[in-house]
PDB file of N, CA, C and O in Angstrom:
ATOM      1  N   MET A   1      -4.172   0.630 -13.926  1.00  0.00           N
ATOM      2  CA  MET A   1      -3.481   1.912 -13.886  1.00  0.00           C
ATOM      3  C   MET A   1      -2.006   1.673 -14.201  1.00  0.00           C
ATOM      4  O   MET A   1      -1.401   0.721 -13.710  1.00  0.00           O
ATOM      5  N   ASN A   2      -1.456   2.523 -15.000  1.00  0.00           N
ATOM      6  CA  ASN A   2      -0.058   2.427 -15.398  1.00  0.00           C
ATOM      7  C   ASN A   2       0.851   2.729 -14.204  1.00  0.00           C
ATOM      8  O   ASN A   2       0.607   3.680 -13.461  1.00  0.00           O
ATOM      9  N   MET A   3       1.886   1.930 -14.024  1.00  0.00           N
ATOM     10  CA  MET A   3       2.796   2.121 -12.886  1.00  0.00           C
ATOM     11  C   MET A   3       3.543   3.446 -12.973  1.00  0.00           C
ATOM     12  O   MET A   3       3.840   4.059 -11.947  1.00  0.00           O
ATOM     13  N   GLY A   4       3.850   3.893 -14.195  1.00  0.00           N
ATOM     14  CA  GLY A   4       4.518   5.183 -14.356  1.00  0.00           C
ATOM     15  C   GLY A   4       3.637   6.326 -13.885  1.00  0.00           C
ATOM     16  O   GLY A   4       4.115   7.275 -13.264  1.00  0.00           O
ATOM     17  N   LEU A   5       2.346   6.231 -14.184  1.00  0.00           N
ATOM     18  CA  LEU A   5       1.408   7.262 -13.741  1.00  0.00           C
ATOM     19  C   LEU A   5       1.280   7.255 -12.221  1.00  0.00           C
ATOM     20  O   LEU A   5       1.247   8.312 -11.591  1.00  0.00           O
ATOM     21  N   LEU A   6       1.209   6.076 -11.642  1.00  0.00           N
ATOM     22  CA  LEU A   6       1.124   5.967 -10.185  1.00  0.00           C
ATOM     23  C   LEU A   6       2.376   6.536  -9.522  1.00  0.00           C
ATOM     24  O   LEU A   6       2.291   7.194  -8.485  1.00  0.00           O
ATOM     25  N   ARG A   7       3.515   6.283 -10.112  1.00  0.00           N
ATOM     26  CA  ARG A   7       4.773   6.821  -9.579  1.00  0.00           C
ATOM     27  C   ARG A   7       4.789   8.350  -9.649  1.00  0.00           C
ATOM     28  O   ARG A   7       5.272   9.005  -8.725  1.00  0.00           O
ATOM     29  N   LYS A   8       4.262   8.926 -10.741  1.00  0.00           N
ATOM     30  CA  LYS A   8       4.180  10.389 -10.874  1.00  0.00           C
ATOM     31  C   LYS A   8       3.259  10.986  -9.814  1.00  0.00           C
ATOM     32  O   LYS A   8       3.555  12.032  -9.236  1.00  0.00           O
ATOM     33  N   ILE A   9       2.140  10.307  -9.568  1.00  0.00           N
ATOM     34  CA  ILE A   9       1.197  10.800  -8.558  1.00  0.00           C
ATOM     35  C   ILE A   9       1.849  10.788  -7.177  1.00  0.00           C
ATOM     36  O   ILE A   9       1.719  11.751  -6.422  1.00  0.00           O
ATOM     37  N   ILE A  10       2.543   9.712  -6.846  1.00  0.00           N
ATOM     38  CA  ILE A  10       3.198   9.614  -5.534  1.00  0.00           C
ATOM     39  C   ILE A  10       4.290  10.669  -5.399  1.00  0.00           C
ATOM     40  O   ILE A  10       4.431  11.280  -4.340  1.00  0.00           O
ATOM     41  N   ASN A  11       5.066  10.889  -6.464  1.00  0.00           N
ATOM     42  CA  ASN A  11       6.092  11.936  -6.422  1.00  0.00           C
ATOM     43  C   ASN A  11       5.477  13.314  -6.251  1.00  0.00           C
ATOM     44  O   ASN A  11       6.015  14.153  -5.528  1.00  0.00           O
ATOM     45  N   ARG A  12       4.355  13.549  -6.910  1.00  0.00           N
ATOM     46  CA  ARG A  12       3.694  14.859  -6.802  1.00  0.00           C
ATOM     47  C   ARG A  12       3.152  15.077  -5.385  1.00  0.00           C
ATOM     48  O   ARG A  12       3.217  16.187  -4.857  1.00  0.00           O
ATOM     49  N   ILE A  13       2.627  14.037  -4.785  1.00  0.00           N
ATOM     50  CA  ILE A  13       2.143  14.157  -3.407  1.00  0.00           C
ATOM     51  C   ILE A  13       3.295  14.503  -2.478  1.00  0.00           C
ATOM     52  O   ILE A  13       3.119  15.276  -1.536  1.00  0.00           O
ATOM     53  N   GLY A  14       4.472  13.941  -2.729  1.00  0.00           N
ATOM     54  CA  GLY A  14       5.643  14.237  -1.909  1.00  0.00           C
ATOM     55  C   GLY A  14       6.141  15.660  -2.058  1.00  0.00           C
ATOM     56  O   GLY A  14       6.855  16.155  -1.185  1.00  0.00           O
ATOM     57  N   GLN A  15       5.782  16.327  -3.140  1.00  0.00           N
ATOM     58  CA  GLN A  15       6.230  17.694  -3.390  1.00  0.00           C
ATOM     59  C   GLN A  15       5.210  18.737  -2.957  1.00  0.00           C
ATOM     60  O   GLN A  15       5.405  19.925  -3.214  1.00  0.00           O
ATOM     61  N   MET A  16       4.128  18.324  -2.309  1.00  0.00           N
ATOM     62  CA  MET A  16       3.083  19.271  -1.893  1.00  0.00           C
ATOM     63  C   MET A  16       3.623  20.233  -0.836  1.00  0.00           C
ATOM     64  O   MET A  16       4.538  19.902  -0.082  1.00  0.00           O
ATOM     65  N   THR A  17       3.038  21.425  -0.796  1.00  0.00           N
ATOM     66  CA  THR A  17       3.399  22.373   0.251  1.00  0.00           C
ATOM     67  C   THR A  17       2.838  21.878   1.582  1.00  0.00           C
ATOM     68  O   THR A  17       1.961  21.014   1.611  1.00  0.00           O
ATOM     69  N   ASP A  18       3.342  22.426   2.672  1.00  0.00           N
ATOM     70  CA  ASP A  18       2.913  21.973   4.002  1.00  0.00           C
ATOM     71  C   ASP A  18       1.423  22.209   4.241  1.00  0.00           C
ATOM     72  O   ASP A  18       0.740  21.343   4.788  1.00  0.00           O
ATOM     73  N   LEU A  19       0.914  23.373   3.836  1.00  0.00           N
ATOM     74  CA  LEU A  19      -0.504  23.672   4.047  1.00  0.00           C
ATOM     75  C   LEU A  19      -1.381  22.716   3.252  1.00  0.00           C
ATOM     76  O   LEU A  19      -2.362  22.193   3.781  1.00  0.00           O
ATOM     77  N   ALA A  20      -1.041  22.482   1.992  1.00  0.00           N
ATOM     78  CA  ALA A  20      -1.836  21.579   1.161  1.00  0.00           C
ATOM     79  C   ALA A  20      -1.810  20.157   1.729  1.00  0.00           C
ATOM     80  O   ALA A  20      -2.833  19.473   1.739  1.00  0.00           O
ATOM     81  N   TRP A  21      -0.644  19.715   2.200  1.00  0.00           N
ATOM     82  CA  TRP A  21      -0.546  18.379   2.784  1.00  0.00           C
ATOM     83  C   TRP A  21      -1.363  18.290   4.070  1.00  0.00           C
ATOM     84  O   TRP A  21      -2.006  17.271   4.321  1.00  0.00           O
ATOM     85  N   THR A  22      -1.347  19.328   4.877  1.00  0.00           N
ATOM     86  CA  THR A  22      -2.113  19.328   6.119  1.00  0.00           C
ATOM     87  C   THR A  22      -3.607  19.235   5.839  1.00  0.00           C
ATOM     88  O   THR A  22      -4.322  18.515   6.536  1.00  0.00           O
ATOM     89  N   ILE A  23      -4.083  19.945   4.840  1.00  0.00           N
ATOM     90  CA  ILE A  23      -5.504  19.892   4.484  1.00  0.00           C
ATOM     91  C   ILE A  23      -5.866  18.489   4.007  1.00  0.00           C
ATOM     92  O   ILE A  23      -6.875  17.932   4.438  1.00  0.00           O
ATOM     93  N   LEU A  24      -5.060  17.919   3.128  1.00  0.00           N
ATOM     94  CA  LEU A  24      -5.334  16.578   2.614  1.00  0.00           C
ATOM     95  C   LEU A  24      -5.242  15.526   3.719  1.00  0.00           C
ATOM     96  O   LEU A  24      -6.074  14.620   3.785  1.00  0.00           O
ATOM     97  N   HIS A  25      -4.255  15.640   4.569  1.00  0.00           N
ATOM     98  CA  HIS A  25      -4.079  14.704   5.680  1.00  0.00           C
ATOM     99  C   HIS A  25      -5.273  14.778   6.636  1.00  0.00           C
ATOM    100  O   HIS A  25      -5.771  13.750   7.093  1.00  0.00           O
ATOM    101  N   GLY A  26      -5.723  15.983   6.933  1.00  0.00           N
ATOM    102  CA  GLY A  26      -6.893  16.143   7.803  1.00  0.00           C
ATOM    103  C   GLY A  26      -8.139  15.522   7.202  1.00  0.00           C
ATOM    104  O   GLY A  26      -8.921  14.887   7.910  1.00  0.00           O
ATOM    105  N   ALA A  27      -8.333  15.701   5.897  1.00  0.00           N
ATOM    106  CA  ALA A  27      -9.499  15.105   5.234  1.00  0.00           C
ATOM    107  C   ALA A  27      -9.432  13.579   5.280  1.00  0.00           C
ATOM    108  O   ALA A  27     -10.452  12.918   5.473  1.00  0.00           O
ATOM    109  N   LEU A  28      -8.244  13.025   5.103  1.00  0.00           N
ATOM    110  CA  LEU A  28      -8.084  11.570   5.184  1.00  0.00           C
ATOM    111  C   LEU A  28      -8.395  11.050   6.582  1.00  0.00           C
ATOM    112  O   LEU A  28      -9.038  10.011   6.734  1.00  0.00           O
ATOM    113  N   ILE A  29      -7.939  11.774   7.603  1.00  0.00           N
ATOM    114  CA  ILE A  29      -8.189  11.362   8.988  1.00  0.00           C
ATOM    115  C   ILE A  29      -9.679  11.423   9.312  1.00  0.00           C
ATOM    116  O   ILE A  29     -10.226  10.496   9.910  1.00  0.00           O
ATOM    117  N   VAL A  30     -10.333  12.513   8.918  1.00  0.00           N
ATOM    118  CA  VAL A  30     -11.765  12.651   9.188  1.00  0.00           C
ATOM    119  C   VAL A  30     -12.557  11.564   8.460  1.00  0.00           C
ATOM    120  O   VAL A  30     -13.488  10.992   9.027  1.00  0.00           O
ATOM    121  N   SER A  31     -12.195  11.279   7.218  1.00  0.00           N
ATOM    122  CA  SER A  31     -12.891  10.231   6.457  1.00  0.00           C
ATOM    123  C   SER A  31     -12.723   8.863   7.108  1.00  0.00           C
ATOM    124  O   SER A  31     -13.684   8.103   7.224  1.00  0.00           O
ATOM    125  N   ALA A  32     -11.513   8.556   7.529  1.00  0.00           N
ATOM    126  CA  ALA A  32     -11.275   7.265   8.184  1.00  0.00           C
ATOM    127  C   ALA A  32     -12.039   7.173   9.508  1.00  0.00           C
ATOM    128  O   ALA A  32     -12.584   6.120   9.841  1.00  0.00           O
ATOM    129  N   ALA A  33     -12.076   8.270  10.257  1.00  0.00           N
ATOM    130  CA  ALA A  33     -12.808   8.276  11.529  1.00  0.00           C
ATOM    131  C   ALA A  33     -14.307   8.097  11.289  1.00  0.00           C
ATOM    132  O   ALA A  33     -14.983   7.407  12.053  1.00  0.00           O
ATOM    133  N   MET A  34     -14.823   8.718  10.229  1.00  0.00           N
ATOM    134  CA  MET A  34     -16.248   8.563   9.928  1.00  0.00           C
ATOM    135  C   MET A  34     -16.578   7.132   9.534  1.00  0.00           C
ATOM    136  O   MET A  34     -17.615   6.606   9.936  1.00  0.00           O
ATOM    137  N   LEU A  35     -15.713   6.496   8.754  1.00  0.00           N
ATOM    138  CA  LEU A  35     -15.955   5.097   8.374  1.00  0.00           C
ATOM    139  C   LEU A  35     -15.889   4.173   9.579  1.00  0.00           C
ATOM    140  O   LEU A  35     -16.705   3.259   9.703  1.00  0.00           O
ATOM    141  N   ALA A  36     -14.933   4.396  10.464  1.00  0.00           N
ATOM    142  CA  ALA A  36     -14.829   3.573  11.670  1.00  0.00           C
ATOM    143  C   ALA A  36     -16.042   3.777  12.579  1.00  0.00           C
ATOM    144  O   ALA A  36     -16.578   2.822  13.141  1.00  0.00           O
ATOM    145  N   SER A  37     -16.460   5.024  12.713  1.00  0.00           N
ATOM    146  CA  SER A  37     -17.639   5.311  13.539  1.00  0.00           C
ATOM    147  C   SER A  37     -18.893   4.703  12.936  1.00  0.00           C
ATOM    148  O   SER A  37     -19.753   4.204  13.662  1.00  0.00           O
ATOM    149  N   ALA A  38     -19.004   4.741  11.617  1.00  0.00           N
ATOM    150  CA  ALA A  38     -20.166   4.140  10.959  1.00  0.00           C
ATOM    151  C   ALA A  38     -20.205   2.633  11.209  1.00  0.00           C
ATOM    152  O   ALA A  38     -21.277   2.069  11.425  1.00  0.00           O
ATOM    153  N   ALA A  39     -19.045   1.981  11.180  1.00  0.00           N
ATOM    154  CA  ALA A  39     -19.002   0.540  11.439  1.00  0.00           C
ATOM    155  C   ALA A  39     -19.449   0.223  12.864  1.00  0.00           C
ATOM    156  O   ALA A  39     -20.187  -0.734  13.097  1.00  0.00           O
ATOM    157  N   VAL A  40     -18.995   1.035  13.807  1.00  0.00           N
ATOM    158  CA  VAL A  40     -19.403   0.820  15.206  1.00  0.00           C
ATOM    159  C   VAL A  40     -20.905   1.054  15.370  1.00  0.00           C
ATOM    160  O   VAL A  40     -21.583   0.295  16.062  1.00  0.00           O
ATOM    161  N   LEU A  41     -21.417   2.102  14.733  1.00  0.00           N
ATOM    162  CA  LEU A  41     -22.849   2.375  14.837  1.00  0.00           C
ATOM    163  C   LEU A  41     -23.686   1.296  14.157  1.00  0.00           C
ATOM    164  O   LEU A  41     -24.764   0.952  14.641  1.00  0.00           O
ATOM    165  N   TYR A  42     -23.198   0.760  13.037  1.00  0.00           N
ATOM    166  CA  TYR A  42     -23.911  -0.353  12.407  1.00  0.00           C
ATOM    167  C   TYR A  42     -24.013  -1.531  13.364  1.00  0.00           C
ATOM    168  O   TYR A  42     -25.066  -2.157  13.479  1.00  0.00           O
ATOM    169  N   MET A  43     -22.913  -1.830  14.051  1.00  0.00           N
ATOM    170  CA  MET A  43     -22.944  -2.945  15.001  1.00  0.00           C
ATOM    171  C   MET A  43     -23.855  -2.638  16.188  1.00  0.00           C
ATOM    172  O   MET A  43     -24.492  -3.537  16.737  1.00  0.00           O
ATOM    173  N   ALA A  44     -23.913  -1.358  16.582  1.00  0.00           N
ATOM    174  CA  ALA A  44     -24.766  -0.982  17.708  1.00  0.00           C
ATOM    175  C   ALA A  44     -26.242  -1.023  17.341  1.00  0.00           C
ATOM    176  O   ALA A  44     -27.096  -1.134  18.221  1.00  0.00           O
ATOM    177  N   SER A  45     -26.548  -0.936  16.066  1.00  0.00           N
ATOM    178  CA  SER A  45     -27.954  -0.918  15.651  1.00  0.00           C
ATOM    179  C   SER A  45     -28.523  -2.314  15.431  1.00  0.00           C
ATOM    180  O   SER A  45     -29.674  -2.458  15.018  1.00  0.00           O
ATOM    181  N   LEU A  46     -27.717  -3.349  15.708  1.00  0.00           N
ATOM    182  CA  LEU A  46     -28.207  -4.718  15.553  1.00  0.00           C
ATOM    183  C   LEU A  46     -28.758  -5.227  16.865  1.00  0.00           C
ATOM    184  O   LEU A  46     -28.173  -4.905  17.900  1.00  0.00           O
ATOM    185  N   PRO A  47     -29.778  -5.953  16.909  1.00  0.00           N
ATOM    186  CA  PRO A  47     -30.668  -6.358  15.829  1.00  0.00           C
ATOM    187  C   PRO A  47     -31.588  -5.208  15.422  1.00  0.00           C
ATOM    188  O   PRO A  47     -31.914  -4.357  16.249  1.00  0.00           O
ATOM    189  N   PRO A  48     -32.007  -5.174  14.162  1.00  0.00           N
ATOM    190  CA  PRO A  48     -32.854  -4.076  13.694  1.00  0.00           C
ATOM    191  C   PRO A  48     -34.190  -4.036  14.429  1.00  0.00           C
ATOM    192  O   PRO A  48     -34.879  -5.047  14.567  1.00  0.00           O
ATOM    193  N   SER A  49     -34.522  -2.869  14.885  1.00  0.00           N
ATOM    194  CA  SER A  49     -35.815  -2.672  15.539  1.00  0.00           C
ATOM    195  C   SER A  49     -36.199  -1.207  15.410  1.00  0.00           C
ATOM    196  O   SER A  49     -35.441  -0.389  14.890  1.00  0.00           O
ATOM    197  N   ARG A  50     -37.365  -0.906  15.882  1.00  0.00           N
ATOM    198  CA  ARG A  50     -37.830   0.482  15.831  1.00  0.00           C
ATOM    199  C   ARG A  50     -36.982   1.373  16.736  1.00  0.00           C
ATOM    200  O   ARG A  50     -36.802   2.556  16.446  1.00  0.00           O
ATOM    201  N   ASP A  51     -36.470   0.826  17.811  1.00  0.00           N
ATOM    202  CA  ASP A  51     -35.664   1.605  18.748  1.00  0.00           C
ATOM    203  C   ASP A  51     -34.266   1.926  18.203  1.00  0.00           C
ATOM    204  O   ASP A  51     -33.683   2.947  18.568  1.00  0.00           O
ATOM    205  N   THR A  52     -33.731   1.073  17.345  1.00  0.00           N
ATOM    206  CA  THR A  52     -32.380   1.291  16.816  1.00  0.00           C
ATOM    207  C   THR A  52     -32.386   1.906  15.422  1.00  0.00           C
ATOM    208  O   THR A  52     -31.334   1.999  14.790  1.00  0.00           O
ATOM    209  N   TYR A  53     -33.546   2.325  14.930  1.00  0.00           N
ATOM    210  CA  TYR A  53     -33.629   2.879  13.576  1.00  0.00           C
ATOM    211  C   TYR A  53     -32.821   4.172  13.454  1.00  0.00           C
ATOM    212  O   TYR A  53     -32.149   4.385  12.445  1.00  0.00           O
ATOM    213  N   PHE A  54     -32.878   5.035  14.467  1.00  0.00           N
ATOM    214  CA  PHE A  54     -32.132   6.297  14.414  1.00  0.00           C
ATOM    215  C   PHE A  54     -30.625   6.038  14.355  1.00  0.00           C
ATOM    216  O   PHE A  54     -29.906   6.716  13.622  1.00  0.00           O
ATOM    217  N   VAL A  55     -30.155   5.069  15.117  1.00  0.00           N
ATOM    218  CA  VAL A  55     -28.729   4.728  15.103  1.00  0.00           C
ATOM    219  C   VAL A  55     -28.342   4.189  13.733  1.00  0.00           C
ATOM    220  O   VAL A  55     -27.278   4.522  13.213  1.00  0.00           O
ATOM    221  N   TYR A  56     -29.198   3.363  13.149  1.00  0.00           N
ATOM    222  CA  TYR A  56     -28.936   2.818  11.824  1.00  0.00           C
ATOM    223  C   TYR A  56     -28.862   3.930  10.776  1.00  0.00           C
ATOM    224  O   TYR A  56     -27.959   3.928   9.940  1.00  0.00           O
ATOM    225  N   LYS A  57     -29.798   4.877  10.811  1.00  0.00           N
ATOM    226  CA  LYS A  57     -29.796   5.978   9.836  1.00  0.00           C
ATOM    227  C   LYS A  57     -28.574   6.874  10.023  1.00  0.00           C
ATOM    228  O   LYS A  57     -28.009   7.362   9.044  1.00  0.00           O
ATOM    229  N   CYS A  58     -28.168   7.091  11.254  1.00  0.00           N
ATOM    230  CA  CYS A  58     -26.963   7.874  11.526  1.00  0.00           C
ATOM    231  C   CYS A  58     -25.738   7.171  10.941  1.00  0.00           C
ATOM    232  O   CYS A  58     -24.885   7.812  10.327  1.00  0.00           O
ATOM    233  N   ALA A  59     -25.653   5.857  11.131  1.00  0.00           N
ATOM    234  CA  ALA A  59     -24.533   5.089  10.572  1.00  0.00           C
ATOM    235  C   ALA A  59     -24.560   5.124   9.050  1.00  0.00           C
ATOM    236  O   ALA A  59     -23.510   5.214   8.413  1.00  0.00           O
ATOM    237  N   GLU A  60     -25.727   5.055   8.475  1.00  0.00           N
ATOM    238  CA  GLU A  60     -25.861   5.096   7.021  1.00  0.00           C
ATOM    239  C   GLU A  60     -25.363   6.433   6.461  1.00  0.00           C
ATOM    240  O   GLU A  60     -24.670   6.463   5.444  1.00  0.00           O
ATOM    241  N   GLU A  61     -25.713   7.522   7.119  1.00  0.00           N
ATOM    242  CA  GLU A  61     -25.246   8.839   6.679  1.00  0.00           C
ATOM    243  C   GLU A  61     -23.740   8.994   6.868  1.00  0.00           C
ATOM    244  O   GLU A  61     -23.058   9.556   6.011  1.00  0.00           O
ATOM    245  N   MET A  62     -23.223   8.496   7.992  1.00  0.00           N
ATOM    246  CA  MET A  62     -21.780   8.584   8.219  1.00  0.00           C
ATOM    247  C   MET A  62     -21.008   7.730   7.220  1.00  0.00           C
ATOM    248  O   MET A  62     -19.865   8.049   6.893  1.00  0.00           O
ATOM    249  N   PHE A  63     -21.607   6.662   6.737  1.00  0.00           N
ATOM    250  CA  PHE A  63     -20.954   5.811   5.755  1.00  0.00           C
ATOM    251  C   PHE A  63     -20.933   6.458   4.369  1.00  0.00           C
ATOM    252  O   PHE A  63     -20.034   6.191   3.571  1.00  0.00           O
ATOM    253  N   SER A  64     -21.920   7.307   4.083  1.00  0.00           N
ATOM    254  CA  SER A  64     -22.001   7.919   2.751  1.00  0.00           C
ATOM    255  C   SER A  64     -21.246   9.239   2.642  1.00  0.00           C
ATOM    256  O   SER A  64     -21.061   9.733   1.529  1.00  0.00           O
ATOM    257  N   MET A  65     -20.806   9.827   3.742  1.00  0.00           N
ATOM    258  CA  MET A  65     -20.171  11.141   3.703  1.00  0.00           C
ATOM    259  C   MET A  65     -18.665  11.176   3.435  1.00  0.00           C
ATOM    260  O   MET A  65     -18.206  12.198   2.923  1.00  0.00           O
ATOM    261  N   PRO A  66     -17.855  10.161   3.731  1.00  0.00           N
ATOM    262  CA  PRO A  66     -16.413  10.267   3.503  1.00  0.00           C
ATOM    263  C   PRO A  66     -15.986  10.643   2.082  1.00  0.00           C
ATOM    264  O   PRO A  66     -15.024  11.398   1.942  1.00  0.00           O
ATOM    265  N   PRO A  67     -16.643  10.161   1.017  1.00  0.00           N
ATOM    266  CA  PRO A  67     -16.226  10.643  -0.311  1.00  0.00           C
ATOM    267  C   PRO A  67     -16.404  12.151  -0.477  1.00  0.00           C
ATOM    268  O   PRO A  67     -15.579  12.804  -1.117  1.00  0.00           O
ATOM    269  N   ALA A  68     -17.458  12.702   0.086  1.00  0.00           N
ATOM    270  CA  ALA A  68     -17.668  14.150   0.000  1.00  0.00           C
ATOM    271  C   ALA A  68     -16.613  14.905   0.803  1.00  0.00           C
ATOM    272  O   ALA A  68     -16.131  15.951   0.370  1.00  0.00           O
ATOM    273  N   VAL A  69     -16.256  14.378   1.968  1.00  0.00           N
ATOM    274  CA  VAL A  69     -15.213  15.012   2.785  1.00  0.00           C
ATOM    275  C   VAL A  69     -13.872  14.978   2.044  1.00  0.00           C
ATOM    276  O   VAL A  69     -13.134  15.963   2.044  1.00  0.00           O
ATOM    277  N   LEU A  70     -13.564  13.848   1.417  1.00  0.00           N
ATOM    278  CA  LEU A  70     -12.326  13.753   0.650  1.00  0.00           C
ATOM    279  C   LEU A  70     -12.324  14.702  -0.544  1.00  0.00           C
ATOM    280  O   LEU A  70     -11.298  15.309  -0.853  1.00  0.00           O
ATOM    281  N   LEU A  71     -13.465  14.834  -1.213  1.00  0.00           N
ATOM    282  CA  LEU A  71     -13.542  15.747  -2.350  1.00  0.00           C
ATOM    283  C   LEU A  71     -13.293  17.182  -1.912  1.00  0.00           C
ATOM    284  O   LEU A  71     -12.543  17.911  -2.561  1.00  0.00           O
ATOM    285  N   VAL A  72     -13.913  17.586  -0.823  1.00  0.00           N
ATOM    286  CA  VAL A  72     -13.699  18.944  -0.305  1.00  0.00           C
ATOM    287  C   VAL A  72     -12.242  19.128   0.130  1.00  0.00           C
ATOM    288  O   VAL A  72     -11.651  20.181  -0.106  1.00  0.00           O
ATOM    289  N   GLY A  73     -11.670  18.111   0.758  1.00  0.00           N
ATOM    290  CA  GLY A  73     -10.270  18.183   1.172  1.00  0.00           C
ATOM    291  C   GLY A  73      -9.318  18.290  -0.009  1.00  0.00           C
ATOM    292  O   GLY A  73      -8.359  19.061   0.028  1.00  0.00           O
ATOM    293  N   ILE A  74      -9.582  17.513  -1.059  1.00  0.00           N
ATOM    294  CA  ILE A  74      -8.735  17.578  -2.248  1.00  0.00           C
ATOM    295  C   ILE A  74      -8.854  18.936  -2.924  1.00  0.00           C
ATOM    296  O   ILE A  74      -7.850  19.524  -3.324  1.00  0.00           O
ATOM    297  N   LEU A  75     -10.076  19.433  -3.052  1.00  0.00           N
ATOM    298  CA  LEU A  75     -10.265  20.756  -3.658  1.00  0.00           C
ATOM    299  C   LEU A  75      -9.582  21.847  -2.840  1.00  0.00           C
ATOM    300  O   LEU A  75      -8.932  22.730  -3.400  1.00  0.00           O
ATOM    301  N   GLY A  76      -9.728  21.788  -1.528  1.00  0.00           N
ATOM    302  CA  GLY A  76      -9.068  22.767  -0.664  1.00  0.00           C
ATOM    303  C   GLY A  76      -7.557  22.686  -0.773  1.00  0.00           C
ATOM    304  O   GLY A  76      -6.872  23.709  -0.783  1.00  0.00           O
ATOM    305  N   SER A  77      -7.044  21.479  -0.854  1.00  0.00           N
ATOM    306  CA  SER A  77      -5.607  21.285  -0.978  1.00  0.00           C
ATOM    307  C   SER A  77      -5.083  21.839  -2.299  1.00  0.00           C
ATOM    308  O   SER A  77      -4.037  22.488  -2.326  1.00  0.00           O
ATOM    309  N   VAL A  78      -5.792  21.591  -3.383  1.00  0.00           N
ATOM    310  CA  VAL A  78      -5.381  22.087  -4.698  1.00  0.00           C
ATOM    311  C   VAL A  78      -5.436  23.607  -4.746  1.00  0.00           C
ATOM    312  O   VAL A  78      -4.529  24.249  -5.276  1.00  0.00           O
ATOM    313  N   ILE A  79      -6.495  24.179  -4.196  1.00  0.00           N
ATOM    314  CA  ILE A  79      -6.623  25.640  -4.189  1.00  0.00           C
ATOM    315  C   ILE A  79      -5.522  26.273  -3.349  1.00  0.00           C
ATOM    316  O   ILE A  79      -4.922  27.266  -3.763  1.00  0.00           O
ATOM    317  N   ALA A  80      -5.249  25.709  -2.172  1.00  0.00           N
ATOM    318  CA  ALA A  80      -4.186  26.253  -1.316  1.00  0.00           C
ATOM    319  C   ALA A  80      -2.834  26.152  -2.009  1.00  0.00           C
ATOM    320  O   ALA A  80      -2.037  27.089  -1.963  1.00  0.00           O
ATOM    321  N   GLU A  81      -2.574  25.015  -2.651  1.00  0.00           N
ATOM    322  CA  GLU A  81      -1.306  24.844  -3.354  1.00  0.00           C
ATOM    323  C   GLU A  81      -1.180  25.846  -4.507  1.00  0.00           C
ATOM    324  O   GLU A  81      -0.114  26.425  -4.719  1.00  0.00           O
ATOM    325  N   ASP A  82      -2.256  26.041  -5.236  1.00  0.00           N
ATOM    326  CA  ASP A  82      -2.232  26.979  -6.366  1.00  0.00           C
ATOM    327  C   ASP A  82      -1.966  28.409  -5.889  1.00  0.00           C
ATOM    328  O   ASP A  82      -1.183  29.135  -6.502  1.00  0.00           O
ATOM    329  N   ILE A  83      -2.612  28.807  -4.805  1.00  0.00           N
ATOM    330  CA  ILE A  83      -2.408  30.160  -4.283  1.00  0.00           C
ATOM    331  C   ILE A  83      -0.967  30.343  -3.794  1.00  0.00           C
ATOM    332  O   ILE A  83      -0.347  31.376  -4.048  1.00  0.00           O
ATOM    333  N   ILE A  84      -0.443  29.343  -3.099  1.00  0.00           N
ATOM    334  CA  ILE A  84       0.930  29.439  -2.586  1.00  0.00           C
ATOM    335  C   ILE A  84       1.929  29.493  -3.735  1.00  0.00           C
ATOM    336  O   ILE A  84       2.871  30.285  -3.694  1.00  0.00           O
ATOM    337  N   ILE A  85       1.740  28.674  -4.749  1.00  0.00           N
ATOM    338  CA  ILE A  85       2.663  28.666  -5.888  1.00  0.00           C
ATOM    339  C   ILE A  85       2.596  29.997  -6.647  1.00  0.00           C
ATOM    340  O   ILE A  85       3.632  30.521  -7.057  1.00  0.00           O
ATOM    341  N   ARG A  86       1.396  30.546  -6.838  1.00  0.00           N
ATOM    342  CA  ARG A  86       1.274  31.827  -7.543  1.00  0.00           C
ATOM    343  C   ARG A  86       1.920  32.973  -6.780  1.00  0.00           C
ATOM    344  O   ARG A  86       2.508  33.867  -7.389  1.00  0.00           O
ATOM    345  N   ARG A  87       1.819  32.959  -5.464  1.00  0.00           N
ATOM    346  CA  ARG A  87       2.457  34.012  -4.674  1.00  0.00           C
ATOM    347  C   ARG A  87       3.972  33.892  -4.687  1.00  0.00           C
ATOM    348  O   ARG A  87       4.678  34.886  -4.522  1.00  0.00           O
ATOM    349  N   GLY A  88       4.473  32.673  -4.883  1.00  0.00           N
ATOM    350  CA  GLY A  88       5.908  32.451  -4.898  1.00  0.00           C
ATOM    351  C   GLY A  88       6.589  32.944  -6.160  1.00  0.00           C
ATOM    352  O   GLY A  88       7.809  33.107  -6.177  1.00  0.00           O
ATOM    353  N   ARG A  89       5.823  33.185  -7.220  1.00  0.00           N
ATOM    354  CA  ARG A  89       6.430  33.643  -8.482  1.00  0.00           C
ATOM    355  C   ARG A  89       6.869  35.059  -8.430  1.00  0.00           C
ATOM    356  O   ARG A  89       7.395  35.578  -9.414  1.00  0.00           O
TER     357      ARG A  89
END
């Protein structure tokens, strides 16, 4: 990735409205919490057995959901920013 492009992205994030930043920040927190919880559940499901299968499947689902949460958070943030900017004109 080009450093100039990365610098533009970081500058743009710094210029976000408060609502858009709050939505994005919340999505990041929820995603990180889900990944941490999935790691704990993976450790709790060891050793694999029939009794720990439900815990393992729960951890597997929690591990696969953070990208979807981030996508929804990014979309919500972009939509909120667009609405706020349009009303400001």
